[in-house]
N, C-alpha and C positions, 0 to 999 in steps of 0.2 A: 406369770408374774409381771413380765415386761408389758404384755398386752393390756393387763388391767391398769397398769400405770399410765399407759398411753390413752386408754379410754377415759380414765379419771381426769387426766390433763385436759382432754378435749371437752369434757363436761364442764369443768371449772372455767375453761376459756369461753365456752358458749354462754355460761351464766354471766360472766363478766361482761361479755359483749352485749348481752341483752340488758344488763344493768346500765351500761353506758348509753345504749339506745333509748331506754326508758327516761333517763335523766335528760338526754338531749332533746327528745320530743317534748318532755314536760316543760323545759325551759322555753322552747319555741311557742308552745301553746299558752304558756303564762304571758309571754310578750303579746300575743294576739289577744288574749283575754283582757289584759290591762288596757289595750287600745279600745276594746269593746266597752269596757267600763267607763272610760273617758268619753266615748261617743254617747253612751247612755246619759251620763251626767250633763253633757253639752245639750242633748235633746231635751232633758228635763228642765234645764236652766232656761232654754229658749221658750219652752212651754210655760214656765213660771212667769217669765217676763211678759209674754202675751196675755196671760190671764190676769195680770196685775194692772193692766191698762183699764182705766175706768171710763165708762161712757155715761154721760149725764143727759137725762131727758128733762129739760127745763119746761115746767108747766106754766100755762097762762096765769096771770095774777087773778086772784079771787077764785081760783079753782078749789072746790071743796076737797077736804082730806079723803072723803069716801071715794071720790072719783079718782084721786091719785092712787089710793090703795087698790082700786079696781084695775087700774092700768098696770100696777106692779104685779098683780096676780096674773094678768095676761102675759106680761113679760116673762114671769117665772115659768109659765107653761110652755114656752117656746124651746125648741131643741138647742138653740144657740146660747141659751143663758146658763151661766155657771152659778152666779149668785146675784142678789139685788138688795137694795136698801131704799126705803122711803124716807125722804128728808123733808121735814116741814120747814116753813120760814123761820120759826123760832129755833129749831134745832140747827139750821144752817147758820144762824147768828151766833149760837153758842160755840159751834165748831170754828167759826171765824175768829172769835175771841180767844179760843184755846190755841189755835194755830199761830195767830199774829200778836196776841197779847193786847189787843185793842178792842174796846167796846164802842162801836160807832153809834150805838143807840143813845149814848149820852150826848152825842153831838147832833145827830139827826133826830127829827121828830117821828120818823117812820123807818120801817125795815125794808131796805131796797132789794134784799135777796128774794129769790123765788123758791117755791116748793119744787122739789125735783125727785125723780126716781133714778138712782145711780145703780148701774149694774156692770158686771164683768162677763165677757164672752168666754166660751170655751176656745181653746187655742186654735182649733182647726178653722174657726170662723173669723180669726183675726187677720183678715186680708182685705184689700181694697174692694174687690168685687162683692164679697159677702157684706161688708160694712155698708156699701151703697144700697143693697137690697134691704138690709135691716133698717137703715135710716128711712127709706121709703115706706116700709111697713109701719114703723112707729108714727110717722107723720100723718098717717091716715086718721089718727085720733084728733078730734077738734080741740082737745085740751092741751095739746103739745105746742109749745111756743118755739122750741129749738132742740135739736139733738147736737150735743157738743162732745167732741173727743179730739185728741191731738193727732190730726191727720199726718203732719210731718213726722211725728215720732213713729207712727205705725208704718209709714212708707220706708223710713230709714231702717227700722228694726227688721222688717221683712227683707229688705235688700241685703242687709248685713248677714242675716241668718241664711239667706240663699247662697251668698258667696262662701261663707264658712262651711256650709253643707257640701258644696262642690269640692272644696279643698279636702275636707274629711273623707269624702267618698274616694277621691283620687288616692289619698294616703292609705286608706283601708284596702283598696283593691291591690295596690302595690305591695302592701305588707302581707295580704293573704296569699298573693302569688309567690312572694319570697318564702313564706312559711311552708307552703306546699313543697317547694323545691328543697328547702332545708330538711324537712321531715323525710322526704323521699330519699334524699342522699344519705341521711343518718341511718335509715332502716336498710337501705341497700348495702351500706358499709358493714352493718351488723350481719347481714345475710351472707356477705362475702366469705366469712369463716365457715359457712355450712355448705359451700359449693361442692366439695368432694363428697360429702354425705348425700347430698341430693343426687349427684351423678351416680354414686354407688348403688343407691336404691333403684335408680332407673335401669342400671346394667343388670341387676338381678331379677328384673321383670316386674317391678312394682308399677302400677298404673299412675298416671298423672295425678288423678284425684287422691289416691292413697298417699302419694308423696306430699302433695300440697296441703292436705287436711291438717296434720299436726302443726305445720308452720302457720297456717291461717288461724287456727285456734289460739296459738301462742301470740300471734300478732294482735288479735282482739283483746286478749288479756293484757298484753303490754300497753295497748292503746288506752284501755280503761284505767290502768294504773297511772299512766302518764297524764291522762286527763284529770284524774282525781287529784294528783299532786298539783297540777296547774290551777285547778279550781280552788284548792286550799290556799294557794299562793295569792290568787286574785281576791279571795274573801279576806285574807290577812291584810292585803294592801288596802282594801276598802275600810277595814276596821281601823287601821292606824291613821289613814287619811281623815276619816270622820272624827277620830279622837283629836287630831291636830286641828282640823277645821270643822267644828260642830255644825256649821251651816250646811255642809254637804248632806247631813242626815235628812234635811227637808227635801232633797232631790232624790233620795233613795226610792227605788221602785222594786218591790218584791217580784212583780210580774216580769219585768225586764231582766232582773238578775237570774230568775229561773230560766228564761230564754237564753241568756248568755251562757250559763253553766251547761245547759242542755246542748247548746251549739258546740262548746268546747269538747264535751264528751263525744258527740257525734263526729266531729272533725277528727278527734284523736283516733277513734275506732276506724273510721272510713279510710283515712289516709294511710294508717298503719297497715290495714288489711290489704288495700290496693297495692301499696309499695311492696309488701312482702310477697303477694301473689305474683306480681310482675317479676320480681327477682327469681322466684322459683321457676317460673316458665322460662325466663332467660337462661338459667343454668341448665335446664332440661334440653334446651335447643342448642346449647354450646357444645362443641366437640371437646373431648377429654383433654387433648393436647393444649387447647386454648385456655384451660382452667389454670394452668401454671403461670 
């Protein structure tokens, strides 16, 4: 009767220890996942800014609309183009009136604006080297008068994005390193309560693989549970953040969220398994007297 009570007490203690371990690992993974979500949003925001910069191809005066539409078709077929729009002189005048509330045609006898093809680049092409090559390519057409875009804005944005990216990378690496240490210490602390069980199994002749197998399986299960809890937490954070700031929905990327959730799951399993296996091997190599 006494032995049964002792065994029951150890089982309950082991379950409690595993529960604390799962919760601890889940909290750390949630912290890492939250940072990952912020990094994704920052990347999507940077991409959105880059793709919102408009490049205008000003066409020579008296250029026929058919020629302008032909140039737009050529631009659309290029790998660097995200979207384009053909703007006639009349449409440009209407847009000017809409934006500034003034109709200059009532003052002037002619329309001083030019026909143009306005387009947006894909974010990966929004850099100085690519823009120079694209500008040279466009200027090969004899109907092109000028290629206009805000060079200072592009340079400033790329410079700021680069600086912010370096800061985010440093913070991410530091946090990942801290997360690995925290998870490792949490699991090793949980395994501490099993040290005598591990040693007893070794003393009765069980092989290293036989002893480690149940603990490894348990660690994988615990890692999955912790990761699922963390993923639910990150998705809940995303939901409430987007409810509070609806603008964040435009930055949402299903592909990157799948990658983030998969990474959390993989990290939870891998670190949990690695830390547990290391702890088992450690106690197998430790002398019995040193376990006390």
